[in-house]
C-alpha positions as CSV (number, residue, x, y, z in Angstrom):
1,X,26.2,-105.5,-18.1
2,X,24.0,-107.0,-15.5
3,X,24.3,-103.8,-13.5
4,X,22.9,-101.6,-16.3
5,X,19.8,-103.7,-16.7
6,X,18.0,-102.5,-13.5
7,X,19.0,-98.9,-14.3
8,X,17.5,-99.2,-17.7
9,X,14.3,-100.8,-16.3
10,X,14.0,-98.1,-13.7
11,X,14.6,-95.4,-16.3
12,X,12.0,-96.9,-18.6
13,X,9.5,-97.2,-15.8
14,X,10.0,-93.5,-14.8
15,X,9.6,-92.4,-18.4
16,X,6.4,-94.5,-18.7
17,X,5.1,-93.2,-15.4
18,X,5.8,-89.6,-16.5
19,X,3.9,-90.2,-19.8
20,X,1.0,-91.8,-18.1
21,X,0.8,-88.8,-15.6
22,X,0.8,-86.4,-18.5
23,X,-1.9,-88.3,-20.3
24,X,-4.0,-88.4,-17.2
25,X,-3.6,-84.7,-16.6
26,X,-4.4,-83.9,-20.2
27,X,-7.5,-86.2,-20.0
28,X,-8.9,-84.3,-17.1
29,X,-9.1,-81.0,-19.0
30,X,-12.5,-80.2,-20.3
31,X,-14.6,-82.5,-18.2
32,X,-18.4,-82.4,-18.2
33,X,-18.4,-80.4,-15.0
34,X,-15.6,-78.0,-16.1
35,X,-15.6,-77.8,-20.0
36,X,-13.0,-75.9,-22.0
37,X,-14.4,-73.0,-24.0
38,X,-12.9,-72.1,-27.4
39,X,-12.5,-68.6,-28.7
40,X,-15.0,-69.3,-31.5
41,X,-17.6,-70.4,-29.0
42,X,-17.1,-67.1,-27.1
43,X,-17.3,-65.0,-30.3
44,X,-20.3,-66.9,-31.8
45,X,-22.4,-67.8,-28.8
46,X,-21.5,-66.1,-25.6
47,X,-20.8,-62.6,-26.7
48,X,-23.9,-62.1,-28.9
49,X,-26.0,-63.5,-26.1
50,X,-24.6,-61.0,-23.6
51,X,-24.9,-58.1,-26.0
52,X,-28.5,-59.0,-26.7
53,X,-29.3,-59.0,-23.0
54,X,-27.5,-55.7,-22.5
55,X,-29.4,-54.1,-25.5
56,X,-32.8,-55.2,-24.2
57,X,-32.1,-53.8,-20.7
58,X,-30.9,-50.5,-22.2
59,X,-33.9,-50.3,-24.4
60,X,-36.3,-51.0,-21.5
61,X,-34.5,-48.4,-19.3
62,X,-34.6,-45.8,-22.2
63,X,-38.3,-46.3,-22.6
64,X,-38.9,-46.0,-18.9
65,X,-36.8,-42.7,-18.7
66,X,-38.6,-41.3,-21.8
67,X,-42.0,-41.9,-20.2
68,X,-40.8,-40.3,-16.9
69,X,-39.5,-37.3,-18.9
70,X,-42.7,-36.9,-20.8
71,X,-44.7,-37.0,-17.6
72,X,-42.5,-34.4,-16.0
73,X,-42.6,-32.0,-18.9
74,X,-46.4,-32.3,-19.3
75,X,-46.8,-31.6,-15.6
76,X,-44.4,-28.6,-15.8
77,X,-46.2,-27.2,-18.9
78,X,-49.6,-27.5,-17.1
79,X,-48.1,-25.7,-14.1
80,X,-46.7,-22.9,-16.2
81,X,-49.9,-22.5,-18.1
82,X,-52.0,-22.3,-14.9
83,X,-49.6,-19.7,-13.4
84,X,-49.7,-17.7,-16.6
85,X,-53.5,-17.8,-16.9
86,X,-53.8,-16.9,-13.2
87,X,-51.6,-13.8,-13.6
88,X,-53.0,-12.8,-16.9
89,X,-49.5,-12.9,-18.4
90,X,-50.4,-14.8,-21.6
91,X,-51.4,-13.4,-24.8
92,X,-49.9,-11.8,-27.9
93,X,-52.2,-9.5,-29.6
94,X,-55.7,-10.9,-29.1
95,X,-54.7,-14.6,-29.5
96,X,-53.8,-15.5,-25.9
97,X,-50.8,-17.6,-27.1
98,X,-47.5,-17.8,-25.2
99,X,-45.5,-18.1,-28.4
100,X,-43.8,-15.4,-30.5
101,X,-46.0,-13.9,-33.1
102,X,-44.8,-12.3,-36.4
103,X,-46.0,-8.7,-36.6
104,X,-45.5,-6.4,-39.6
105,X,-45.6,-2.6,-39.2
106,X,-45.6,0.0,-41.8
107,X,-43.5,3.2,-41.4
108,X,-45.1,5.4,-38.7
109,X,-47.0,2.7,-36.9
110,X,-46.5,2.1,-33.2
111,X,-46.7,-1.2,-31.4
112,X,-47.3,-0.7,-27.6
113,X,-46.8,-3.7,-25.4
114,X,-48.2,-4.7,-22.0
115,X,-46.1,-5.5,-19.0
116,X,-43.4,-8.1,-19.8
117,X,-44.0,-7.9,-23.5
118,X,-41.0,-9.0,-25.6
119,X,-39.9,-7.6,-29.0
120,X,-37.4,-8.9,-31.5
121,X,-36.6,-6.7,-34.5
122,X,-36.1,-9.0,-37.6
123,X,-36.0,-6.5,-40.4
124,X,-36.4,-2.7,-40.9
125,X,-35.6,0.1,-38.6
126,X,-37.5,1.1,-35.5
127,X,-37.1,3.2,-32.4
128,X,-38.1,2.8,-28.7
129,X,-41.3,4.5,-27.5
130,X,-41.5,5.2,-23.8
131,X,-42.7,8.0,-21.5
132,X,-40.0,7.4,-18.9
133,X,-36.6,5.8,-18.5
134,X,-35.7,3.0,-19.0
135,X,-37.7,2.5,-22.1
136,X,-36.8,-1.1,-23.1
137,X,-34.3,-3.5,-21.7
138,X,-32.0,-5.0,-24.3
139,X,-31.8,-8.6,-23.0
140,X,-29.3,-9.6,-25.6
141,X,-26.5,-7.3,-24.4
142,X,-27.8,-6.3,-21.0
143,X,-28.3,-2.6,-21.6
144,X,-31.3,-0.3,-21.7
145,X,-32.8,1.7,-24.5
146,X,-34.3,5.2,-23.8
147,X,-37.2,6.8,-25.7
148,X,-36.2,7.4,-29.3
149,X,-33.2,5.0,-29.2
150,X,-32.8,2.8,-32.3
151,X,-33.5,-0.9,-31.9
152,X,-30.8,-3.3,-33.1
153,X,-31.7,-6.2,-35.4
154,X,-32.0,-9.6,-33.8
155,X,-31.8,-8.2,-30.2
156,X,-34.4,-9.2,-27.8
157,X,-36.1,-6.3,-26.0
158,X,-38.3,-6.4,-22.9
159,X,-40.9,-3.8,-22.0
160,X,-40.9,-4.1,-18.2
161,X,-43.8,-1.6,-17.8
162,X,-47.1,-1.4,-19.7
163,X,-47.0,1.3,-22.4
164,X,-43.4,0.7,-23.7
165,X,-43.2,-0.1,-27.4
166,X,-41.7,0.2,-30.8
167,X,-42.3,2.8,-33.5
168,X,-41.5,1.8,-37.1
169,X,-39.3,4.2,-39.1
170,X,-39.5,1.9,-42.2
171,X,-41.5,-1.2,-42.9
172,X,-40.7,-3.5,-39.9
173,X,-41.0,-7.2,-39.1
174,X,-41.0,-8.0,-35.4
175,X,-41.4,-11.1,-33.3
176,X,-43.6,-10.2,-30.4
177,X,-44.6,-12.2,-27.3
178,X,-47.1,-10.8,-24.8
179,X,-50.1,-8.5,-25.1
180,X,-49.9,-5.5,-27.4
181,X,-51.8,-2.9,-29.4
182,X,-50.9,-1.3,-32.8
183,X,-51.7,2.3,-33.5
């Protein structure tokens, strides 16, 4: 019996030493210099803070890019307007606008366009008017239309030379861009 006593004491000491080591190791987790972070802290504090910072940076960058885009488009528009006014290429009818204008013709009327005048037949029937070939260029399907050829609805036609135009067979509605006269 006397021989078991030191073994028991030694075993008890080792168990106590192991428990003290575990307690010390557990006590060192989450110190002031290295805290533990819980999932709820991440979800409720850290993640919203990061997302807020990202959103503000994205918003600032978007505003910056929109301002740059606006500046570039305004500069481009001014450049195009100056080139068009220098070449005399603006104008639809007498208005001088670079936009499409709705023009209505009655049967028998002829619309004659200037160089680079565009025609888009919206309703009615009309034919090409030209003194030489090609009359009009069908920009929708890449073909040409000779004098007397029928225009197709919703096709965009280009008069490459001054004097090309459209003659209404019935009441016609056209979209026209460029200078023109009606007879």
